[in-house]
C-alpha positions in Angstrom: 8.4 22.4 33.3 6.4 24.4 35.9 3.4 22.6 36.0 5.1 19.2 36.2 7.5 20.3 39.1 4.4 21.7 40.7 2.8 18.3 40.6 5.9 16.5 41.9 6.1 18.7 44.9 2.4 18.3 45.6 2.9 14.6 45.5 6.1 14.7 47.7 3.9 16.9 50.3 1.1 14.5 50.3 3.6 11.5 51.0 5.4 13.2 53.9 4.6 12.9 57.6 4.2 16.3 59.6 7.4 15.9 61.3 9.2 15.4 58.0 7.5 18.4 56.3 8.4 20.7 59.3 12.1 19.6 59.1 12.2 20.2 55.5 10.8 23.9 55.8 13.2 24.6 58.4 16.0 23.3 56.3 14.7 25.3 53.2 14.6 28.5 55.3 18.4 28.2 56.5 19.3 27.7 52.7 17.2 30.6 51.5 19.1 32.9 54.0 22.6 31.5 53.1 21.8 32.2 49.4 20.7 35.9 50.0 23.8 36.5 51.9 25.9 35.3 49.0 24.1 37.4 46.6 24.7 40.5 48.6 28.5 39.8 48.9 28.8 39.4 45.1 26.9 42.5 44.4 29.3 44.5 46.3 32.4 42.9 44.8 31.1 43.5 41.2 31.5 47.3 40.9 35.1 47.0 42.0 35.9 44.1 39.4 34.3 46.3 36.5 36.3 49.2 37.6 39.7 47.1 37.6 38.8 45.7 34.1 37.9 49.1 32.5 41.3 50.6 33.6 43.5 47.4 32.7 41.7 46.9 29.1 43.1 47.2 25.8 43.6 50.8 24.3 41.4 49.9 21.2 38.4 49.2 23.3 38.2 52.7 24.3 37.8 54.5 21.0 35.4 51.9 20.1 33.1 52.6 23.1 33.6 56.3 22.5 32.4 56.0 18.8 29.6 53.7 19.6 26.9 56.5 20.3 27.9 58.6 17.2 27.3 55.7 14.8 24.1 54.3 16.4 23.5 51.3 14.4 20.1 49.8 13.6 19.9 46.3 14.6 19.0 43.9 11.9 15.2 42.6 12.0 14.7 39.1 13.6 14.4 36.4 11.1 10.9 35.5 10.3 9.7 32.2 11.9 8.7 29.8 9.2 7.6 26.0 9.3 11.1 25.3 7.5 13.4 27.6 9.7 16.2 25.3 11.2 16.4 27.7 14.1 12.8 27.2 15.4 12.9 25.5 18.8 16.3 26.2 19.6 17.2 27.7 23.1 19.1 30.9 21.8 20.6 33.3 24.2 18.5 36.6 25.1 19.2 39.7 23.0 19.4 41.8 26.2 22.8 42.3 27.9 24.2 44.1 30.8 27.3 45.1 28.8 27.3 47.9 26.4 30.3 46.8 24.6 28.8 43.5 23.8 25.7 45.2 22.5 27.9 47.2 20.0 29.8 44.1 18.8 26.5 42.2 18.2 25.1 45.2 16.2 28.3 45.3 13.9 28.4 41.6 13.4 25.4 40.3 11.3 25.4 36.8 10.7 23.4 35.6 7.9 22.1 32.0 8.1 21.6 30.8 4.5 20.7 27.2 5.9 21.9 24.4 8.0 25.7 23.5 8.2 26.9 20.3 6.9 27.3 19.0 10.3 23.6 19.7 11.1 22.6 18.1 8.0 24.5 15.1 8.7 23.2 15.0 12.1 19.6 15.4 10.9 20.1 12.8 8.3 21.4 10.2 10.9 18.2 11.0 13.0 16.1 10.4 10.2 17.7 6.9 9.4 17.5 6.0 13.0 13.9 6.8 13.1 13.1 5.0 10.0 15.0 1.9 11.4 13.0 2.1 14.5 9.7 2.4 12.7 10.7 -0.5 10.4 11.4 -2.6 13.3 8.1 -1.6 15.1 6.2 -2.6 11.9 8.0 -5.8 11.6 7.2 -6.7 15.1 3.8 -5.5 14.9 3.0 -7.2 11.6 5.1 -10.3 12.3 3.0 -13.3 11.0 2.4 -16.0 13.4 1.1 -19.2 11.5 -0.1 -20.4 15.0 -2.6 -17.4 15.1 -4.8 -19.4 12.6 -6.8 -22.3 13.8 -8.1 -24.4 11.0 -10.7 -27.0 11.9 -11.1 -30.0 9.3 -13.4 -33.0 9.4 -12.0 -36.4 9.4 -11.8 -37.8 6.0 -12.5 -41.4 5.1 -9.7 -43.7 3.4 -12.0 -43.6 0.3 -11.8 -39.6 0.3 -8.1 -39.6 1.1 -7.4 -42.1 -1.9 -9.5 -39.9 -4.2 -7.6 -36.7 -3.3 -4.4 -38.3 -3.8 -5.0 -38.7 -7.6 -7.3 -35.8 -8.2 -6.1 -32.4 -9.9 -9.0 -30.8 -8.2 -8.8 -29.2 -4.7 -11.9 -30.1 -2.8 -12.4 -29.2 1.0 -15.6 -29.8 2.9 -17.0 -28.4 6.0 -13.9 -26.6 7.3 -13.7 -23.5 9.7 -10.8 -21.0 10.3 -10.5 -18.5 13.2 -7.8 -16.1 14.0 -7.0 -15.6 17.7 -10.7 -16.7 18.5 -12.2 -14.6 15.9 -14.3 -16.6 13.3 -13.2 -16.0 9.6 -14.9 -18.9 8.1 -17.5 -21.4 9.6 -18.5 -24.9 8.5 -17.8 -23.8 4.7 -16.5 -25.9 1.8 -14.3 -24.8 -1.3 -14.0 -26.5 -4.5 -11.0 -25.5 -7.0 -11.4 -27.5 -10.3 -8.4 -28.0 -12.5 -8.1 -25.6 -15.4 -10.7 -23.2 -14.0 -9.8 -19.4 -13.2 -11.3 -18.2 -9.9 -11.8 -14.7 -8.7 -11.9 -14.5 -4.8 -13.8 -11.6 -3.9 -15.2 -9.9 -0.7 -14.8 -6.8 1.6 -11.5 -6.0 2.9 -10.8 -7.5 6.3 -13.2 -10.5 5.8 -10.1 -12.9 5.2 -9.4 -13.3 1.6 -5.7 -13.2 1.9 -5.9 -15.5 4.8 -7.5 -18.1 2.8 -4.8 -17.9 -0.1 -2.0 -18.1 2.4 -3.7 -21.2 4.3 -3.9 -22.7 0.8 -0.6 -21.9 -0.3 1.0 -23.5 3.2 -1.4 -26.4 2.9 -3.0 -25.5 6.2 -6.0 -26.3 4.2 -5.5 -29.8 2.8 -4.0 -29.6 -0.9 -3.1 -32.8 -2.4 0.6 -33.4 -2.3 1.0 -33.9 -6.2 -0.4 -30.4 -6.8 2.2 -27.8 -7.0 0.7 -24.5 -5.4 2.4 -20.9 -5.6 1.2 -17.9 -4.1 3.1 -14.5 -5.1 3.2 -12.5 -2.0 6.7 -11.1 -1.5 9.0 -9.1 -3.7 12.0 -11.0 -5.1 15.2 -10.6 -2.9 17.5 -8.1 -4.5 21.1 -9.6 -5.6 23.6 -9.1 -8.3 21.7 -11.3 -10.7 19.7 -9.3 -13.6 16.0 -9.4 -13.8 16.0 -11.8 -16.7 18.5 -14.2 -14.9 16.3 -14.2 -11.9 13.2 -15.0 -13.7 14.9 -18.0 -15.7 16.4 -19.1 -12.4 12.9 -19.5 -10.8 12.7 -22.8 -12.6 14.9 -24.9 -10.5 14.5 -28.0 -12.3 15.8 -26.4 -15.5 18.8 -24.9 -13.7 19.5 -28.4 -12.4 19.0 -30.0 -16.0 21.4 -27.4 -17.6 24.0 -28.1 -14.8 23.8 -31.8 -15.3 24.1 -31.6 -19.1 27.2 -29.5 -18.8 28.6 -32.0 -16.1 27.7 -35.1 -18.3 29.3 -33.6 -21.5 32.6 -32.6 -19.6 32.7 -36.3 -18.5 31.9 -37.9 -21.9 34.9 -35.4 -23.5 37.3 -37.0 -20.7 36.2 -40.4 -21.6 36.5 -39.9 -25.2 40.2 -38.6 -25.0 41.0 -41.6 -22.7 41.4 -39.6 -19.6 42.5 -42.3 -16.9 41.3 -40.4 -13.8 37.8 -40.8 -14.7 35.4 -44.0 -15.0 32.2 -44.3 -16.8 29.6 -44.1 -14.2 26.2 -46.1 -14.2 23.0 -44.2 -13.6 20.0 -45.6 -12.0 16.4 -44.4 -12.5 14.9 -43.7 -9.1 11.5 -44.6 -10.3 11.9 -47.5 -12.6 15.1 -48.8 -11.2 16.6 -49.2 -14.6 20.3 -48.7 -15.1 21.5 -46.4 -17.8 24.9 -45.8 -19.2 26.5 -42.1 -19.6 25.1 -42.0 -23.4 21.6 -42.9 -22.2 21.8 -40.8 -19.4 22.9 -37.7 -21.5 20.1 -38.5 -24.1 17.3 -38.6 -21.4 18.6 -35.1 -20.1 18.5 -33.7 -23.6 14.9 -35.0 -23.9 13.9 -33.3 -20.4 15.4 -30.1 -21.4 13.6 -29.9 -24.6 10.4 -30.9 -22.8 11.2 -27.7 -20.5 11.5 -25.5 -23.4 15.5 -25.0 -22.7 16.1 -23.3 -25.9 13.5 -20.6 -25.6 13.5 -20.0 -21.7 15.3 -16.7 -22.2 13.0 -15.6 -24.9 10.0 -16.5 -23.1 11.1 -14.8 -19.8 12.0 -11.7 -21.7 8.6 -11.7 -23.1 6.9 -11.7 -19.8 9.3 -9.1 -18.3 8.6 -6.8 -21.2 4.8 -7.1 -20.9 5.2 -6.2 -17.3 7.0 -2.9 -18.2 10.6 -3.8 -18.4 12.6 -2.5 -21.4 14.4 -4.7 -23.6 17.2 -3.9 -26.3 15.7 -2.2 -29.5 16.6 -3.6 -33.0 19.2 -1.0 -33.5 21.0 -2.1 -30.3 20.2 0.8 -28.4 18.7 0.5 -24.9 15.5 1.9 -23.3 15.6 3.8 -20.2 18.5 2.3 -18.2 16.6 2.1 -14.9 14.1 -0.2 -16.1 16.2 -2.5 -18.3 15.5 -6.4 -17.7 19.3 -6.5 -17.6 19.8 -4.6 -14.4 20.5 -6.2 -11.3 17.4 -6.9 -9.1 19.0 -5.2 -6.3 19.0 -2.0 -8.3 15.0 -2.1 -8.5 12.5 -0.6 -6.0 10.2 -2.8 -4.1 7.2 -2.4 -6.7 9.4 -3.3 -9.7 10.8 -6.4 -7.6 7.1 -7.4 -7.1 6.8 -7.4 -10.9 10.0 -9.7 -11.1 8.1 -12.0 -8.5 5.0 -12.1 -10.6 7.1 -12.6 -13.7 9.0 -15.6 -12.0 5.6 -17.1 -10.9 4.3 -16.8 -14.7 7.4 -18.3 -16.0 7.4 -21.4 -14.1 3.7 -22.1 -14.6 2.7 -23.9 -11.3 -0.4 -26.3 -11.3 -2.3 -23.8 -9.2 -1.3 -20.2 -9.2 -2.4 -17.6 -6.5 -2.2 -14.1 -7.1 -3.0 -11.5 -4.5 -3.8 -8.0 -5.8 -1.4 -8.5 -8.9 -2.4 -5.2 -10.6 -1.2 -3.1 -7.7 1.8 -0.9 -8.9 1.2 -1.8 -12.3 0.6 0.8 -15.1 -2.6 0.5 -17.5 -0.5 -1.1 -20.1 1.0 -3.6 -17.8 -2.4 -4.5 -16.4 -4.2 -5.1 -19.9 -1.0 -7.2 -20.8 -1.5 -9.3 -17.5 -5.0 -9.5 -18.3 -4.7 -10.9 -21.8 -1.9 -13.2 -20.7 -4.1 -14.9 -17.9 -7.0 -15.0 -20.3 -4.7 -17.8 -22.2 -3.8 -19.5 -18.9 -4.2 -23.3 -19.3 -3.8 -24.2 -15.6 -5.6 -23.6 -12.4 -5.6 -19.7 -11.0 -7.2 -18.2 -8.0 -6.9 -14.3 -7.9 -7.9 -11.5 -5.4 -8.3 -8.4 -7.2 -10.3 -5.1 -6.7 -10.3 -4.4 -10.3 -13.8 -5.2 -11.9 -12.7 -5.3 -15.5 -9.6 -7.4 -14.8 -11.9 -10.0 -13.1 -14.5 -10.0 -15.6 -11.9 -10.6 -18.4 -9.9 -13.1 -16.6 -12.1 -15.3 -14.4 -14.4 -18.3 -15.3 -15.8 -18.7 -11.7 -16.2 -16.3 -8.7 -15.7 -17.2 -5.1 -17.6 -14.8 -2.6 -16.5 -14.6 1.0 -19.6 -13.4 2.7 -21.0 -14.0 6.2 -18.3 -16.3 7.2 -19.0 -18.6 4.2 -17.4 -19.1 0.7 -20.2 -18.9 -1.8 -19.3 -20.0 -5.5 -20.8 -18.9 -8.6 -20.3 -20.1 -12.3 -19.5 -17.2 -14.8 -17.7 -14.0 -15.0 -17.8 -11.1 -12.5 -20.5 -9.4 -14.1 -22.7 -12.4 -14.1 -21.9 -12.8 -10.4 -23.0 -9.3 -9.6 -26.3 -10.0 -11.3 -26.9 -13.3 -9.4 -25.7 -11.8 -6.1 -28.1 -8.9 -6.3 -31.0 -11.4 -7.2 -29.9 -13.6 -4.0 -29.8 -10.5 -2.0 -33.3 -9.3 -2.7 -34.7 -12.7 -2.3 -33.1 -13.3 1.0 -34.4 -9.9 2.4 -38.0 -10.5 1.0 -38.2 -13.9 2.7 -36.9 -12.6 6.0 -39.4 -9.5 5.8 -42.2 -12.1 5.2 -41.1 -14.4 8.0 -40.9 -11.6 10.4 -44.4 -10.3 9.6 -46.0 -13.7 10.0 -44.2 -14.2 13.1 -45.4 -11.0 14.7 -49.0 -12.1 13.9 -48.3 -15.4 15.6 -47.0 -13.8 18.6 -49.9 -11.3 18.7 -52.3 -14.2 18.8 -50.3 -15.7 21.7 -50.2 -19.1 19.9 -47.2 -21.2 20.1 -48.4 -23.6 17.5 -49.0 -20.7 15.1 -45.4 -19.7 15.6 -44.1 -23.3 15.1 -46.1 -23.5 11.8 -44.4 -20.2 10.6 -41.1 -21.5 11.3 -41.8 -24.9 9.5 -43.1 -23.2 6.5 -40.1 -21.0 6.4 -37.8 -23.8 6.5 -39.5 -25.6 3.7 -39.2 -22.6 1.7 -35.5 -22.3 2.4 -35.1 -26.1 1.5 -36.9 -25.4 -2.1 -34.5 -22.4 -2.7 -31.4 -24.5 -1.9 -32.5 -26.9 -4.5 -32.9 -24.1 -7.1 -29.3 -22.9 -6.6 -27.9 -24.9 -9.2 -30.3 -23.7 -11.8 -29.2 -20.0 -10.9 -25.5 -20.6 -11.5 -24.6 -21.2 -7.8 -22.6 -24.3 -7.0 -24.3 -26.3 -3.9 -22.1 -26.6 -0.9 -21.8 -29.7 0.9 -23.1 -28.2 4.1 -26.5 -27.3 2.1 -27.6 -30.9 3.2 -27.6 -29.6 6.9 -30.8 -28.8 8.6 -32.4 -25.6 7.0 -31.9 -22.3 8.7 -34.7 -19.7 9.2 -34.5 -16.6 7.0 -32.2 -14.0 8.0 -31.6 -10.3 7.0 -28.9 -10.0 4.4 -26.0 -8.5 6.1 -24.7 -5.6 3.7 -21.1 -3.9 3.7 -21.8 0.1 3.3 -19.3 2.6 3.1 -19.6 6.3 2.0 -16.9 8.6 0.9 -17.4 12.3 0.8 -15.3 15.5 0.1 -16.9 18.8 1.1 -17.8 21.5 -1.2 -14.9 23.9 -1.9 -14.9 27.6 -1.5 -15.1 29.2 -4.9 -11.7 30.5 -6.4 -11.1 32.5 -9.6 -9.3 30.7 -12.3 -6.6 29.8 -13.2 -6.1 27.6 -9.9 -3.0 25.7 -11.4 -1.1 26.7 -14.4 2.1 25.3 -16.2 3.2 27.3 -19.0 5.9 26.3 -21.6 7.4 24.2 -18.5 10.3 21.6 -18.5 11.6 19.7 -16.0 14.7 17.3 -15.4 16.2 15.7 -12.3 20.0 16.8 -11.5 22.1 13.9 -12.3 19.3 11.6 -13.8 20.1 11.1 -17.6 17.9 9.9 -20.1 14.6 11.5 -18.2 12.9 14.9 -18.8 9.5 16.5 -19.5 9.6 19.1 -21.9 7.1 21.9 -23.2 4.2 21.3 -20.9 1.3 23.7 -21.1 -1.5 22.6 -18.9 -4.1 24.2 -16.6 -6.6 23.1 -13.9 -9.6 24.9 -12.5 -12.7 24.1 -10.6 -14.5 21.3 -12.3 -11.6 20.0 -14.2 -11.4 16.1 -14.7 -8.4 14.7 -15.9 -6.8 11.2 -16.2 -2.9 10.9 -16.6 -1.9 7.6 -18.3 1.4 6.2 -19.5 3.9 3.7 -18.6 5.5 3.4 -15.3 8.8 5.7 -15.3 7.6 8.0 -18.0 6.9 10.9 -15.4 3.2 10.6 -14.4 4.0 10.9 -10.7 6.7 13.8 -11.4 4.0 15.7 -13.5 1.7 15.3 -10.5 4.5 16.9 -8.2 4.9 19.7 -10.5 1.0 20.1 -10.4 1.1 20.2 -6.5 4.0 22.5 -6.2 6.4 19.8 -4.5 8.8 20.2 -7.5 9.3 23.3 -9.4 10.0 23.4 -13.3 13.7 24.0 -14.3 12.3 26.0 -17.1 8.9 27.9 -17.8 6.3 29.3 -15.5 4.3 27.6 -12.8 1.4 29.6 -11.4 -0.8 28.4 -8.4 -3.5 30.4 -6.7 -2.3 31.9 -3.2 -5.7 30.6 -1.4 -5.5 27.2 -3.2 -5.9 24.1 -1.0 -4.7 20.8 -2.7 -5.9 17.3 -1.4 -3.0 15.0 -2.2 -3.0 11.0 -2.2 0.1 9.1 -3.4 1.3 5.6 -3.8 3.6 6.5 -0.7 0.8 7.9 1.4 2.2 6.4 4.6 5.0 8.8 4.7 2.5 11.4 5.7 1.1 9.3 8.6 2.6 9.3 12.2 3.1 5.7 12.8 3.4 6.0 16.6 -0.1 7.4 16.9 -3.7 6.1 16.5 -5.9 7.4 13.8 -7.9 9.6 16.3 -4.8 11.0 17.9 -3.2 11.8 14.4 -6.3 13.6 13.0 -7.0 15.5 16.2 -3.4 17.1 16.2 -3.3 17.7 12.5 -6.7 19.3 12.1 -8.9 22.1 13.9 -12.5 22.7 13.6 -13.4 25.2 10.8 -14.5 27.8 13.4 -11.4 26.9 15.7 -11.0 24.6 18.5 -10.1 21.0 18.6 -12.4 18.1 17.3 -13.7 15.6 20.0 -12.7 12.1 19.6 -16.1 11.0 18.8 -16.4 13.4 16.0 -13.1 12.0 14.4 -14.3 8.6 14.8 -17.7 9.2 13.1 -15.7 10.6 10.1 -13.2 7.6 10.2 -16.4 5.4 10.2 -17.8 6.9 7.1 -14.6 6.1 5.1 -14.9 2.4 6.1 -12.4 2.0 8.8 -13.8 -0.4 11.6 -14.4 1.0 15.1 -11.8 -1.0 16.8 -9.2 0.3 14.6 -9.7 3.8 15.6 -7.6 3.5 18.6 -4.9 1.1 17.0 -1.5 2.4 16.4 -1.3 3.3 12.8 2.0 1.1 12.3 -0.5 -2.1 12.9 -3.0 -1.0 10.4 -3.1 -2.7 6.9 -2.5 -0.7 3.7 -6.3 -0.6 3.0 -6.9 0.8 6.6 -4.0 3.4 6.2 -5.5 4.6 3.1 -8.8 5.2 4.8 -7.1 7.2 7.5 -5.5 9.4 4.6 -8.9 9.9 2.8 -10.4 11.0 6.0 -7.4 13.6 6.4 -7.9 14.8 2.8 -11.6 15.3 3.5 -11.0 17.3 6.6 -8.5 19.6 4.6 -11.5 21.0 2.5 -9.4 21.0 -0.8 -10.2 22.7 -4.0 -8.3 20.1 -6.1 -7.7 16.5 -5.7 -4.5 15.0 -7.0 -4.9 11.4 -6.6 -2.0 8.8 -7.5 -3.5 5.1 -7.9 -6.0 5.8 -5.1 -7.6 2.3 -5.6 -4.6 0.2 -5.0 -5.7 -0.8 -1.3 -9.3 -0.6 -1.4 -12.1 -3.2 -1.9 -14.7 -2.9 -4.7 -17.4 -1.2 -2.2 -14.8 1.5 -1.2 -14.0 2.0 -5.0 -17.6 2.6 -5.7 -17.9 4.9 -2.9 -14.7 7.0 -3.9 -16.0 7.0 -7.5 -19.3 8.4 -6.4 -17.6 11.0 -4.0 -15.2 12.1 -6.9 -18.1 12.4 -9.5 -20.1 14.7 -7.0 -17.1 16.6 -5.9 -17.3 20.2 -7.2 -13.6 21.0 -7.4 -10.9 20.0 -9.7 -9.9 16.1 -10.0 -6.7 14.9 -11.7 -6.3 10.9 -11.5 -3.3 8.6 -12.1 -4.9 5.2 -12.3 -5.1 1.6 -13.9 -8.5 1.4 -12.7 -10.9 1.4 -15.8 -14.1 1.2 -13.6 -13.3 4.5 -11.7 -12.2 6.1 -15.0 -15.3 5.3 -16.6 -17.4 6.6 -13.7 -15.7 10.0 -12.9 -14.5 11.0 -16.6 -17.0 12.6 -18.6 -16.6 11.9 -22.3 -17.5 15.5 -23.3 -15.4 17.7 -20.7 -13.0 15.4 -19.3 -9.3 15.0 -20.7 -6.7 12.3 -21.1 -3.0 13.2 -20.6 -0.8 10.8 -21.9 3.0 10.8 -20.5 5.5 9.2 -22.7 9.0 9.7 -24.2 9.5 13.0 -22.3 6.1 14.6 -23.6 2.6 15.2 -22.3 0.1 15.0 -24.9 -3.7 15.5 -24.7 -5.4 12.2 -26.2 -8.0 12.7 -28.9 -10.7 10.7 -27.5 -12.2 9.3 -24.1 -10.6 6.6 -21.9 -12.5 3.7 -23.3 -11.1 4.6 -26.7 -7.6 4.6 -25.4 -8.2 1.4 -23.6 -9.3 -0.4 -26.6 -6.4 0.8 -28.5 -4.0 -0.6 -26.0 -6.0 -4.1 -25.9 -5.7 -4.4 -29.6 -1.9 -3.8 -29.6 -1.2 -6.0 -26.8 -3.3 -8.8 -28.1 -1.5 -8.7 -31.3 1.9 -9.0 -29.6 0.8 -12.1 -27.6 -0.6 -13.9 -30.4 2.6 -13.5 -32.7 
């Protein structure tokens, strides 16, 4: 407080006039004299009061005082200050005292603190809840979507084009532009989505893929009214309906038809028994105007219910939920793990499982055009492969944003690449797109280098006519290449008829991850010997007989269904949980770099990335990092410069992930424990992460559904696959590709039954 007080007084002195300052000093001098006189009077009075108190005190106090010197007690050592000591930071009274009797009493009364009281725990919990509430409000306010923030410019369509759109099953938008708060996302581009095709929308994070999906879903970009379009973007709201009921209820028409059937059947029964309170109604078809009697209307309802697959609705919904990881009753009537049963209420599931319910609802109702934004996030490997196989059989239109190469290569028939404010469309799978993209990139850079070289020569000759000849020649070359697009698998955009542009250097998106070489530690770094673990109060879950070890150079993939215990095993390895039985060993000098699905829990939402990392880490030799040093590290992990000083609460999931990766790198770990590290990354960043993990000389343990990163990081000879399922952790006899092929064969057989 002293420096702050001094600054306040300095400011006060600066603002006063000389007369005011002199008056204040005179007043202060009188006050000081008065305080000195009061202290002197009190000092003369204290000895007399002590004497009276001593003579009139209790008889028990005298022997106690007399015995004190004889049983000179040793004061208990002060409690060690640890990070978890709840007394740290409290303003406790000084241990010195003017009273001898008080000193003896303190020596005799030793208080042992075993932990915070119930009241303190309750107060701390309330404080946490309030902090979480404020954080949620701040995030909601920061991330609140404003539809007006997006400006969509679309050319005027002729009456013929509008008439064609009204009957077409395709979505075709020409020459449109999109900007967000003045920042261009798309510029004079076109988009064609043909009925029955499956498109993959790809591009670096932050270029506008999700924006395009949302604008399509909300028809800000023109979509014919007769095409029903659905974007899966929010988890289902939790209520008392079961997951199965929630999925079936997604088909609103089916629910209306079922209700109508019951109402009509009740009405027919009343008429059959001669109930005079009802009269037979007449039903008029809204489209044809034809009037039907009760019997005809009921038959019509039966026919429509049959078309909607009413009899098999629950079975179809159950099959989808099972594929996405929900448990179903077994043949013997017993249930799987209760917490993942599709018969549980939706409000009992976490956010990730509610997103699965939302995905299941969309697959069940089968919209004409289905939009999926990162559908594999929070799915385990088996669920990802099931979704992949299911969508390969999808008969309607699909547009999917995904970072999973294998998923896109299997599911898609076309690729839409968002690059340089344009939507470039390619026919074929993702693997074919990558080949064509690299060819296009090399040709563009080669044309630019040639054009630049010729222009330099023309400028050196100081000839404007030669410079114009070089430009004309370059434009003709560009026109010829545009004519060859179709032959190379690229769809020709409508704006390709515009005047040809001069060659430009291809704009690449580069990102480089790096984890520093760790110091050598003798093995074993982590060991679990004959360990078991179970959560108190959670029935039906345990991990038993775990015998595992991790050293420098270890490469392990942990796989298994969600809820089987993969993250629990990772927590046991990290030391966040201790086994209920067995022995857990960890090197005392070990540093662990941890990435979890709930990585936001470690971030300070009210700070920006630079502030957070400067506070959390010091230089290896001591001292604080400079802001520009932190920014350089964030930039290497792909966080844009304009986000370095943005409050973390306002960053997207992918941007927050980059802050966490930067923090892990700065901690100089010996072992990396990574739980679904690819969920919020784009493909370029996943490649950079895979390369960094491959080069890292410490140990790596991965939980991931991404086959691409497993294939790059895991070595077929030295790596291990740990399968967690049914309370066991078993080592798979084979590599990751063999395990994946085994799952694909099982799931394909299930779907083809």
